[in-house]
FIKERO-985251 format. One record per residue (C-alpha): residue in three letters; x, y, z. Coordinates in pm, whole numbers, plus 50000, padded with zeros to 5 digits. Each point is the difference from the previous one (the first is absolute). Layout:
<nodes>
ALAXYZ/...
</nodes>
This chain:
<nodes>
MET350738250868399/GLY500525032550161/GLY499125006450352/ILE500675016250345/THR500934978350290/MET498015003250321/THR502474984750264/ALA498604977850272/LYS501785015650288/ALA497924998550318/GLY499365034050173/ASP500415021049688/HIS496715016549948/THR501035024349726/GLN500494977049702/HIS496704978750017/ARG497405021849819/GLN497394992049761/PRO499345021749685/ASP497205017650191/GLY502385007750287/SER498564975150255/ALA502464977850169/TRP500764964049901/PRO499844973550273/MET503254999150178/PRO502124971449869/PRO501144972750225/GLN503505002050153/ASP501404975649754/GLY498135014549699/TYR496864988849810/THR499454964349880/VAL498134983749725/ASP496794997650216/ASP500265038250075/TYR500675009249631/PHE496794982649890/ALA497925012650293/LEU500935035949968/ASP497985023649770/LEU502975010349782/PRO500265022549694/PRO500134980649668/HIS503314985149916/THR501675003550341/GLU502874975550057/MET501474986950319/ILE503754994550015/ASP501484985350323/GLY497085011050193/SER499885036349875/LEU497275012449780/VAL500905015849665/PHE497465024849834/VAL500235004749634/SER500685034449832/PRO498215011649699/GLN500944977249688/ARG501865015249710/LYS498744995549648/PHE503154980549914/HIS499114975550289/SER496414994149885/LEU500914996149623/VAL502794975050067/MET497754978550217/PHE497355000349719/LEU502664991049738/LEU501434970950202/GLU496634986450103/LEU498774999849654/GLY503194984149877/LEU500014973050261/ARG496284990949924/GLN500784994349637/THR502194969350069/ILE499124988150356/PRO499314963250019/GLU496774986350143/HIS501464990250346/LEU501125035750068/ARG498295033950054/VAL501195035949990/ARG498775023450266/ARG500655036850084/GLU500475017250347/MET499024969950226/ALA501364993850343/VAL502514972250035/ILE500634986450352/LEU503814993350032/THR500234998350382/HIS497655007350293/LYS501405035949991/THR500535005749621/VAL497145003949752/PRO501195020049692/GLU497875007049695/PRO501974993649696/ASP499125020749696/LEU499344968049817/VAL500114962850076/VAL499804966949814/VAL498274973650219/THR498884965249962/ALA496414995449884/GLU499414975250297/SER500635028050244/ASP497955025749825/GLY496814991850190/GLU496745019150007/ASP499325035349897/GLU499945010450362/LEU503744990450038/THR502065027450161/ARG503404984050026/TYR502454974249881/GLN502714979950176/ALA503575002749887/SER499774964149891/ASP497365009049747/VAL502205025349827/VAL502084991149686/LEU501025034049912/ALA500095034250176/ILE500355032549819/GLU500745034050148/VAL500045033549809/VAL502535023650179/SER498615031250134/PRO502185029250120/ASP498804998450351/SER500284962850033/GLU503234992749823/SER501884983850286/ARG497004976750061/ASP499474990649639/ARG503734994249939/ASP501154985650325/THR497474992350268/LYS497324984049806/PRO502124977549772/LEU501924985450321/LYS496574992650154/TYR498524985849691/ALA502914975449952/ALA500064990250379/ALA496364991249957/GLY500744977549712/ILE498635020449694/PRO502014986649711/HIS499925029049761/PHE500125037550041/TRP500015029649759/LEU501015035950082/VAL498775025649763/GLU501425035649977/MET499895029949772/ASP502975005049770/PRO501075035550059/ARG500855005649636/THR497144984549811/LYS497325002650280/ARG498954963549906/PRO499854970950224/VAL503104978650078/VAL499254965450125/HIS502664983050229/THR499024962850023/HIS501394977550292/ILE499814964050114/ARG500254989650362/SER503494989450102/ALA500694964950099/THR500635010750356/GLY496815020350019/HIS501785029950117/GLY498825024649726/TYR499774997649619/GLU502564995749711/PRO499545022649696/THR498954982149671/GLY499745028949773/VAL499255036849935/HIS497345007649749/ARG499335033449829/ASP498344997449659/ARG498714965150034/LEU499344977550297/LYS500524964449867/VAL500574971550261/ASP499234963150050/ALA499375001450364/PRO497784998050199/PHE498234993049667/THR500515011649635/ILE499635037650001/ASP500385024749715/ILE499115035950070/ASP500815029749772/LEU501065026850252/GLY499925025349729/GLU496184998650011/TYR500325021750298/ASP500275030449765/ARG496564992349851/LEU498054994950331/
</nodes>
């Protein structure tokens, strides 16, 4: 997910502006917390990374189409004890609340329609579609934090510069919990057995 980071440095009055030009409340000395994040009236899809707020940039068509393709594909084979959700907040720590592009969560944790967040322990798979302005977060920052929080599976999706189609990099959490280990690179077809049996024709992207 693309975005612009708003740092949480006390005393900096120039970086904390809402879209209408009015000022955000000054962040605490040590940055925002989960309680702050859900209490503030934030723009849709704002994330919090290490106490700093990250505002999203306009979404590219590629990003939107890939999310649709993967969500549809996941729903075709997802077992009854799991659910697929898009752009939902996930609490990793008391200062980090990202919003993965897609998540697979346990049905038990899915709750009522008013649900606004999941815990990291609810998430089986987190998926990020790389955006130009959030490349380092999608490739480095978020995977490390997802793994540290115990999320077992992670997919990173990027655009193939040659074909303009999606490429899906699948990963499993390392035994040490320090990041993920690659399990495959999928271009034409995404066919895996974990976290459940999945078979998605990535070539369908051309027909969306």
